[in-house]
DRENKE-154166 format. One record per atom (N, C-alpha, C): residue in one letter; atom name; x, y, z. Coordinates in Angstrom, 1 decimal, padded with zeros to 4 digits. Layout:
{romi:A, drenfi:CA, u:X, v:Y, w:Z}
...
//
This chain:
{romi:M, drenfi:N, u:017.8, v:-081.3, w:-009.2}
{romi:M, drenfi:CA, u:017.6, v:-080.7, w:-007.9}
{romi:M, drenfi:C, u:016.7, v:-081.5, w:-007.0}
{romi:W, drenfi:N, u:015.7, v:-082.1, w:-007.7}
{romi:W, drenfi:CA, u:014.8, v:-083.0, w:-007.0}
{romi:W, drenfi:C, u:015.5, v:-084.2, w:-006.4}
{romi:F, drenfi:N, u:016.5, v:-084.7, w:-007.1}
{romi:F, drenfi:CA, u:017.2, v:-085.9, w:-006.6}
{romi:F, drenfi:C, u:018.0, v:-085.5, w:-005.3}
{romi:V, drenfi:N, u:018.5, v:-084.3, w:-005.3}
{romi:V, drenfi:CA, u:019.3, v:-083.9, w:-004.1}
{romi:V, drenfi:C, u:018.4, v:-083.7, w:-002.9}
{romi:A, drenfi:N, u:017.2, v:-083.1, w:-003.1}
{romi:A, drenfi:CA, u:016.2, v:-082.9, w:-002.1}
{romi:A, drenfi:C, u:015.8, v:-084.3, w:-001.5}
{romi:L, drenfi:N, u:015.5, v:-085.2, w:-002.4}
{romi:L, drenfi:CA, u:015.1, v:-086.5, w:-002.0}
{romi:L, drenfi:C, u:016.2, v:-087.2, w:-001.2}
{romi:G, drenfi:N, u:017.4, v:-087.1, w:-001.7}
{romi:G, drenfi:CA, u:018.5, v:-087.7, w:-001.0}
{romi:G, drenfi:C, u:018.7, v:-087.1, w:000.4}
{romi:C, drenfi:N, u:018.5, v:-085.8, w:000.6}
{romi:C, drenfi:CA, u:018.6, v:-085.2, w:001.9}
{romi:C, drenfi:C, u:017.5, v:-085.7, w:002.8}
{romi:L, drenfi:N, u:016.3, v:-085.7, w:002.3}
{romi:L, drenfi:CA, u:015.2, v:-086.2, w:003.1}
{romi:L, drenfi:C, u:015.3, v:-087.7, w:003.5}
{romi:L, drenfi:N, u:015.8, v:-088.5, w:002.6}
{romi:L, drenfi:CA, u:016.0, v:-089.9, w:002.9}
{romi:L, drenfi:C, u:017.2, v:-090.1, w:003.9}
{romi:G, drenfi:N, u:018.2, v:-089.3, w:003.8}
{romi:G, drenfi:CA, u:019.3, v:-089.3, w:004.7}
{romi:G, drenfi:C, u:018.9, v:-088.9, w:006.1}
{romi:L, drenfi:N, u:018.1, v:-087.9, w:006.2}
{romi:L, drenfi:CA, u:017.6, v:-087.4, w:007.5}
{romi:L, drenfi:C, u:016.7, v:-088.5, w:008.1}
{romi:A, drenfi:N, u:015.9, v:-089.1, w:007.3}
{romi:A, drenfi:CA, u:015.0, v:-090.1, w:007.8}
{romi:A, drenfi:C, u:015.8, v:-091.3, w:008.3}
{romi:K, drenfi:N, u:016.8, v:-091.7, w:007.6}
{romi:K, drenfi:CA, u:017.7, v:-092.8, w:008.0}
{romi:K, drenfi:C, u:018.4, v:-092.5, w:009.3}
{romi:L, drenfi:N, u:018.9, v:-091.3, w:009.4}
{romi:L, drenfi:CA, u:019.6, v:-090.9, w:010.7}
{romi:L, drenfi:C, u:018.6, v:-090.8, w:011.9}
{romi:A, drenfi:N, u:017.4, v:-090.4, w:011.6}
{romi:A, drenfi:CA, u:016.4, v:-090.3, w:012.7}
{romi:A, drenfi:C, u:015.7, v:-091.6, w:012.9}
{romi:E, drenfi:N, u:016.0, v:-092.6, w:012.1}
{romi:E, drenfi:CA, u:015.4, v:-093.9, w:012.2}
{romi:E, drenfi:C, u:013.8, v:-093.8, w:012.1}
{romi:L, drenfi:N, u:013.4, v:-093.1, w:011.1}
{romi:L, drenfi:CA, u:011.9, v:-092.9, w:010.9}
{romi:L, drenfi:C, u:011.4, v:-093.9, w:009.9}
{romi:G, drenfi:N, u:010.3, v:-094.6, w:010.2}
{romi:G, drenfi:CA, u:009.6, v:-095.4, w:009.3}
{romi:G, drenfi:C, u:010.4, v:-096.5, w:008.7}
{romi:P, drenfi:N, u:010.0, v:-097.0, w:007.5}
{romi:P, drenfi:CA, u:010.7, v:-098.1, w:006.9}
{romi:P, drenfi:C, u:012.1, v:-097.7, w:006.4}
{romi:V, drenfi:N, u:012.4, v:-096.4, w:006.3}
{romi:V, drenfi:CA, u:013.7, v:-096.0, w:005.8}
{romi:V, drenfi:C, u:014.8, v:-096.4, w:006.7}
{romi:A, drenfi:N, u:014.5, v:-096.6, w:008.0}
{romi:A, drenfi:CA, u:015.5, v:-097.0, w:009.0}
{romi:A, drenfi:C, u:016.1, v:-098.4, w:008.7}
{romi:A, drenfi:N, u:015.3, v:-099.2, w:008.0}
{romi:A, drenfi:CA, u:015.8, v:-100.6, w:007.7}
{romi:A, drenfi:C, u:016.5, v:-100.6, w:006.4}
{romi:W, drenfi:N, u:016.4, v:-099.6, w:005.6}
{romi:W, drenfi:CA, u:017.0, v:-099.6, w:004.3}
{romi:W, drenfi:C, u:018.6, v:-099.5, w:004.3}
{romi:S, drenfi:N, u:019.2, v:-100.0, w:003.3}
{romi:S, drenfi:CA, u:020.7, v:-099.9, w:003.2}
{romi:S, drenfi:C, u:021.1, v:-098.5, w:002.9}
{romi:W, drenfi:N, u:022.3, v:-098.1, w:003.4}
{romi:W, drenfi:CA, u:022.8, v:-096.8, w:003.1}
{romi:W, drenfi:C, u:022.9, v:-096.5, w:001.6}
{romi:W, drenfi:N, u:023.2, v:-097.6, w:000.9}
{romi:W, drenfi:CA, u:023.4, v:-097.5, w:-000.6}
{romi:W, drenfi:C, u:022.1, v:-097.0, w:-001.2}
{romi:L, drenfi:N, u:021.0, v:-097.6, w:-000.8}
{romi:L, drenfi:CA, u:019.7, v:-097.2, w:-001.3}
{romi:L, drenfi:C, u:019.3, v:-095.8, w:-000.9}
{romi:V, drenfi:N, u:019.6, v:-095.4, w:000.3}
{romi:V, drenfi:CA, u:019.3, v:-094.1, w:000.8}
{romi:V, drenfi:C, u:020.1, v:-093.0, w:000.1}
{romi:L, drenfi:N, u:021.3, v:-093.3, w:-000.2}
{romi:L, drenfi:CA, u:022.2, v:-092.3, w:-000.9}
{romi:L, drenfi:C, u:022.1, v:-092.3, w:-002.4}
{romi:S, drenfi:N, u:021.4, v:-093.3, w:-003.0}
{romi:S, drenfi:CA, u:021.3, v:-093.4, w:-004.4}
{romi:S, drenfi:C, u:020.8, v:-092.2, w:-005.1}
{romi:P, drenfi:N, u:019.9, v:-091.4, w:-004.6}
{romi:P, drenfi:CA, u:019.4, v:-090.2, w:-005.3}
{romi:P, drenfi:C, u:020.6, v:-089.2, w:-005.6}
{romi:F, drenfi:N, u:021.6, v:-089.2, w:-004.8}
{romi:F, drenfi:CA, u:022.8, v:-088.3, w:-005.1}
{romi:F, drenfi:C, u:023.5, v:-088.8, w:-006.3}
{romi:G, drenfi:N, u:023.6, v:-090.1, w:-006.5}
{romi:G, drenfi:CA, u:024.2, v:-090.6, w:-007.7}
{romi:G, drenfi:C, u:023.4, v:-090.3, w:-008.9}
{romi:A, drenfi:N, u:022.0, v:-090.4, w:-008.7}
{romi:A, drenfi:CA, u:021.1, v:-090.1, w:-009.8}
{romi:A, drenfi:C, u:021.2, v:-088.6, w:-010.2}
{romi:A, drenfi:N, u:021.4, v:-087.7, w:-009.2}
{romi:A, drenfi:CA, u:021.6, v:-086.3, w:-009.5}
{romi:A, drenfi:C, u:022.9, v:-086.1, w:-010.3}
{romi:A, drenfi:N, u:023.9, v:-086.7, w:-009.9}
{romi:A, drenfi:CA, u:025.2, v:-086.6, w:-010.6}
{romi:A, drenfi:C, u:025.1, v:-087.1, w:-012.0}
{romi:A, drenfi:N, u:024.4, v:-088.2, w:-012.2}
{romi:A, drenfi:CA, u:024.2, v:-088.7, w:-013.6}
{romi:A, drenfi:C, u:023.4, v:-087.7, w:-014.4}
{romi:W, drenfi:N, u:022.3, v:-087.2, w:-013.8}
{romi:W, drenfi:CA, u:021.5, v:-086.2, w:-014.6}
{romi:W, drenfi:C, u:022.3, v:-085.0, w:-015.0}
{romi:W, drenfi:N, u:023.1, v:-084.5, w:-014.0}
{romi:W, drenfi:CA, u:023.9, v:-083.3, w:-014.3}
{romi:W, drenfi:C, u:024.9, v:-083.6, w:-015.4}
{romi:M, drenfi:N, u:025.5, v:-084.7, w:-015.4}
{romi:M, drenfi:CA, u:026.5, v:-085.1, w:-016.5}
{romi:M, drenfi:C, u:025.8, v:-085.2, w:-017.8}
{romi:F, drenfi:N, u:024.6, v:-085.8, w:-017.8}
{romi:F, drenfi:CA, u:023.8, v:-085.9, w:-019.1}
{romi:F, drenfi:C, u:023.4, v:-084.5, w:-019.6}
{romi:A, drenfi:N, u:022.9, v:-083.6, w:-018.7}
{romi:A, drenfi:CA, u:022.4, v:-082.3, w:-019.1}
{romi:A, drenfi:C, u:023.6, v:-081.5, w:-019.6}
{romi:D, drenfi:N, u:024.7, v:-081.6, w:-019.0}
{romi:D, drenfi:CA, u:025.9, v:-080.8, w:-019.4}
{romi:D, drenfi:C, u:026.4, v:-081.3, w:-020.8}
{romi:S, drenfi:N, u:026.4, v:-082.6, w:-020.9}
{romi:S, drenfi:CA, u:027.0, v:-083.2, w:-022.2}
{romi:S, drenfi:C, u:026.1, v:-082.9, w:-023.4}
{romi:T, drenfi:N, u:024.8, v:-082.8, w:-023.2}
{romi:T, drenfi:CA, u:023.9, v:-082.6, w:-024.3}
{romi:T, drenfi:C, u:023.7, v:-081.1, w:-024.6}
{romi:G, drenfi:N, u:024.2, v:-080.2, w:-023.7}
{romi:G, drenfi:CA, u:024.0, v:-078.8, w:-023.9}
{romi:G, drenfi:C, u:022.7, v:-078.3, w:-023.4}
{romi:L, drenfi:N, u:022.0, v:-079.1, w:-022.7}
{romi:L, drenfi:CA, u:020.7, v:-078.7, w:-022.1}
{romi:L, drenfi:C, u:020.8, v:-077.5, w:-021.1}
{romi:T, drenfi:N, u:021.8, v:-077.6, w:-020.3}
{romi:T, drenfi:CA, u:022.0, v:-076.6, w:-019.3}
{romi:T, drenfi:C, u:022.4, v:-075.2, w:-019.9}
{romi:Q, drenfi:N, u:023.3, v:-075.3, w:-020.9}
{romi:Q, drenfi:CA, u:023.7, v:-074.0, w:-021.6}
{romi:Q, drenfi:C, u:022.6, v:-073.4, w:-022.4}
{romi:Q, drenfi:N, u:021.8, v:-074.3, w:-023.0}
{romi:Q, drenfi:CA, u:020.6, v:-073.8, w:-023.8}
{romi:Q, drenfi:C, u:019.6, v:-073.1, w:-022.9}
{romi:R, drenfi:N, u:019.3, v:-073.7, w:-021.7}
{romi:R, drenfi:CA, u:018.4, v:-073.0, w:-020.8}
{romi:R, drenfi:C, u:018.9, v:-071.7, w:-020.3}
{romi:A, drenfi:N, u:020.2, v:-071.6, w:-020.0}
{romi:A, drenfi:CA, u:020.8, v:-070.4, w:-019.6}
{romi:A, drenfi:C, u:020.8, v:-069.3, w:-020.7}
{romi:M, drenfi:N, u:021.0, v:-069.7, w:-021.9}
{romi:M, drenfi:CA, u:020.9, v:-068.8, w:-023.1}
{romi:M, drenfi:C, u:019.5, v:-068.3, w:-023.3}
{romi:D, drenfi:N, u:018.5, v:-069.2, w:-023.1}
{romi:D, drenfi:CA, u:017.1, v:-068.8, w:-023.2}
{romi:D, drenfi:C, u:016.7, v:-067.8, w:-022.2}
{romi:R, drenfi:N, u:017.1, v:-068.0, w:-020.9}
{romi:R, drenfi:CA, u:016.8, v:-067.1, w:-019.8}
{romi:R, drenfi:C, u:017.5, v:-065.7, w:-020.1}
{romi:A, drenfi:N, u:018.7, v:-065.7, w:-020.6}
{romi:A, drenfi:CA, u:019.4, v:-064.4, w:-020.9}
{romi:A, drenfi:C, u:018.7, v:-063.7, w:-022.1}
{romi:A, drenfi:N, u:018.2, v:-064.4, w:-023.1}
{romi:A, drenfi:CA, u:017.5, v:-063.8, w:-024.2}
{romi:A, drenfi:C, u:016.2, v:-063.2, w:-023.7}
{romi:E, drenfi:N, u:015.5, v:-063.9, w:-022.9}
{romi:E, drenfi:CA, u:014.2, v:-063.5, w:-022.4}
{romi:E, drenfi:C, u:014.4, v:-062.2, w:-021.5}
{romi:K, drenfi:N, u:015.4, v:-062.2, w:-020.7}
{romi:K, drenfi:CA, u:015.7, v:-061.0, w:-019.9}
{romi:K, drenfi:C, u:016.0, v:-059.8, w:-020.8}
{romi:T, drenfi:N, u:016.8, v:-060.0, w:-021.8}
{romi:T, drenfi:CA, u:017.2, v:-059.0, w:-022.8}
{romi:T, drenfi:C, u:015.9, v:-058.4, w:-023.5}
{romi:A, drenfi:N, u:015.0, v:-059.3, w:-023.9}
{romi:A, drenfi:CA, u:013.8, v:-058.8, w:-024.6}
{romi:A, drenfi:C, u:012.9, v:-058.0, w:-023.6}
{romi:E, drenfi:N, u:012.8, v:-058.5, w:-022.4}
{romi:E, drenfi:CA, u:012.0, v:-057.8, w:-021.4}
{romi:E, drenfi:C, u:012.6, v:-056.4, w:-021.1}
{romi:R, drenfi:N, u:013.9, v:-056.4, w:-021.0}
{romi:R, drenfi:CA, u:014.5, v:-055.1, w:-020.7}
{romi:R, drenfi:C, u:014.4, v:-054.1, w:-021.9}
{romi:R, drenfi:N, u:014.5, v:-054.6, w:-023.1}
{romi:R, drenfi:CA, u:014.3, v:-053.8, w:-024.3}
{romi:R, drenfi:C, u:012.9, v:-053.2, w:-024.3}
{romi:V, drenfi:N, u:011.9, v:-054.0, w:-024.1}
{romi:V, drenfi:CA, u:010.5, v:-053.5, w:-024.1}
{romi:V, drenfi:C, u:010.3, v:-052.5, w:-023.0}
{romi:R, drenfi:N, u:010.8, v:-052.8, w:-021.8}
{romi:R, drenfi:CA, u:010.7, v:-051.8, w:-020.7}
{romi:R, drenfi:C, u:011.4, v:-050.5, w:-021.0}
{romi:H, drenfi:N, u:012.5, v:-050.5, w:-021.6}
{romi:H, drenfi:CA, u:013.2, v:-049.3, w:-022.0}
{romi:H, drenfi:C, u:012.4, v:-048.5, w:-023.1}
{romi:L, drenfi:N, u:011.9, v:-049.2, w:-024.0}
{romi:L, drenfi:CA, u:011.1, v:-048.5, w:-025.1}
{romi:L, drenfi:C, u:009.9, v:-047.8, w:-024.5}
{romi:E, drenfi:N, u:009.2, v:-048.5, w:-023.5}
{romi:E, drenfi:CA, u:008.0, v:-048.0, w:-022.9}
{romi:E, drenfi:C, u:008.4, v:-046.8, w:-022.0}
{romi:D, drenfi:N, u:009.6, v:-046.9, w:-021.3}
{romi:D, drenfi:CA, u:010.1, v:-045.8, w:-020.5}
{romi:D, drenfi:C, u:010.4, v:-044.5, w:-021.3}
{romi:M, drenfi:N, u:010.8, v:-044.7, w:-022.6}
{romi:M, drenfi:CA, u:011.1, v:-043.6, w:-023.4}
{romi:M, drenfi:C, u:009.9, v:-043.0, w:-024.1}
{romi:G, drenfi:N, u:008.7, v:-043.7, w:-023.9}
{romi:G, drenfi:CA, u:007.5, v:-043.3, w:-024.5}
{romi:G, drenfi:C, u:007.3, v:-043.7, w:-025.9}
{romi:L, drenfi:N, u:008.1, v:-044.7, w:-026.4}
{romi:L, drenfi:CA, u:007.9, v:-045.1, w:-027.7}
{romi:L, drenfi:C, u:007.0, v:-046.3, w:-027.8}
{romi:G, drenfi:N, u:006.7, v:-046.9, w:-026.8}
{romi:G, drenfi:CA, u:005.8, v:-048.1, w:-026.8}
{romi:G, drenfi:C, u:006.4, v:-049.3, w:-027.5}
{romi:T, drenfi:N, u:005.6, v:-050.3, w:-027.7}
{romi:T, drenfi:CA, u:006.2, v:-051.4, w:-028.4}
{romi:T, drenfi:C, u:005.5, v:-051.5, w:-029.8}
{romi:F, drenfi:N, u:006.3, v:-051.9, w:-030.7}
{romi:F, drenfi:CA, u:005.8, v:-052.0, w:-032.1}
{romi:F, drenfi:C, u:005.7, v:-053.5, w:-032.5}
{romi:E, drenfi:N, u:004.5, v:-053.9, w:-032.9}
{romi:E, drenfi:CA, u:004.3, v:-055.3, w:-033.3}
{romi:E, drenfi:C, u:004.3, v:-055.3, w:-034.8}
{romi:R, drenfi:N, u:004.9, v:-056.4, w:-035.3}
{romi:R, drenfi:CA, u:004.9, v:-056.5, w:-036.8}
{romi:R, drenfi:C, u:003.6, v:-057.1, w:-037.2}
{romi:P, drenfi:N, u:003.1, v:-056.7, w:-038.3}
{romi:P, drenfi:CA, u:001.9, v:-057.4, w:-038.8}
{romi:P, drenfi:C, u:002.1, v:-058.8, w:-039.2}
{romi:K, drenfi:N, u:001.1, v:-059.6, w:-039.0}
{romi:K, drenfi:CA, u:001.3, v:-061.1, w:-039.2}
{romi:K, drenfi:C, u:001.5, v:-061.4, w:-040.7}
{romi:N, drenfi:N, u:001.0, v:-060.6, w:-041.6}
{romi:N, drenfi:CA, u:001.2, v:-061.0, w:-043.0}
{romi:N, drenfi:C, u:002.5, v:-060.4, w:-043.6}
{romi:G, drenfi:N, u:003.2, v:-059.6, w:-042.8}
{romi:G, drenfi:CA, u:004.5, v:-059.1, w:-043.3}
{romi:G, drenfi:C, u:004.4, v:-057.8, w:-044.0}
{romi:R, drenfi:N, u:003.1, v:-057.2, w:-044.1}
{romi:R, drenfi:CA, u:003.0, v:-055.9, w:-044.8}
{romi:R, drenfi:C, u:002.6, v:-054.8, w:-043.8}
{romi:R, drenfi:N, u:003.1, v:-053.6, w:-044.1}
{romi:R, drenfi:CA, u:002.8, v:-052.5, w:-043.3}
{romi:R, drenfi:C, u:001.4, v:-051.9, w:-043.7}
{romi:R, drenfi:N, u:000.8, v:-051.3, w:-042.7}
{romi:R, drenfi:CA, u:-000.5, v:-050.6, w:-043.0}
{romi:R, drenfi:C, u:-000.2, v:-049.3, w:-043.6}
{romi:K, drenfi:N, u:-001.1, v:-048.8, w:-044.4}
{romi:K, drenfi:CA, u:-000.9, v:-047.5, w:-045.0}
{romi:K, drenfi:C, u:-001.7, v:-046.5, w:-044.2}
//
């Protein structure tokens, strides 16, 4: 996402002829879009994108479960750290 934002800013600066960007080649100005495409291909091929989506879904499910338990008046139950129940 940062590469896309940088590419947009550089493109606007090139079109408005602001600062040193006006003298740069269009290839250099548009290169962040290529970097964004390369990053997305890498993230998708390694499963990084899918893993992040699954983590967000699991987090939402856990938060929803806790909220529903509290709404029913059951509260949350924490497991003891040593694995034993109190008597």
